[in-house]
C-alpha positions in Angstrom: 34.0 -18.5 15.3 33.4 -15.5 14.3 30.5 -15.9 12.0 28.7 -18.1 14.9 29.3 -16.1 17.9 27.7 -13.3 15.6 24.3 -15.6 14.1 23.5 -16.8 17.3 21.0 -14.3 18.2 19.4 -14.4 14.8 19.3 -18.6 15.4 17.9 -18.3 18.8 15.6 -15.6 18.0 13.8 -17.7 15.1 13.6 -20.5 17.2 12.2 -18.7 19.8 9.4 -17.7 17.3 8.5 -20.8 15.7 8.1 -21.5 19.4 5.4 -18.8 19.9 4.3 -19.0 16.9 3.4 -23.1 17.3 2.0 -22.9 21.2 0.4 -19.4 21.5 -2.5 -17.5 19.7 -0.2 -15.1 18.2 -2.5 -12.5 16.2 -1.6 -12.0 12.4 0.1 -8.9 11.9 -0.4 -8.0 8.8 -4.0 -8.1 9.4 -4.2 -5.8 12.1 -2.2 -3.6 10.5 -5.0 -3.2 7.7 -8.0 -3.0 9.6 -5.7 -0.3 11.6 -5.6 1.2 8.6 -8.7 0.9 7.0 -10.3 2.2 10.0 -7.8 5.3 10.2 -9.3 6.0 6.4 -12.9 5.9 8.0 -12.2 8.4 10.8 -10.6 10.8 8.3 -12.4 10.8 5.4 -15.6 11.4 8.3 -13.0 14.3 9.7 -12.4 15.6 6.5 -13.2 19.3 6.0 -15.9 19.9 3.1 -14.7 20.8 0.0 -14.5 24.9 -1.2 -16.1 25.4 -5.1 -12.1 26.6 -6.3 -10.2 23.1 -5.1 -10.3 21.6 -8.1 -8.1 22.9 -10.0 -4.5 22.1 -9.9 
């Protein structure tokens, strides 16, 4: 009986997620994250301080 009660929330959450995904316009999270990271990279490159001539030495 313990495994059924423990997995009930997992099963209910999965069923709820499937219902929401099929009936509503849910954005693709992976695409949103990739676009955000790309935008952050462009902003960083735009506002980055210029390199000094001696900074290339490792």
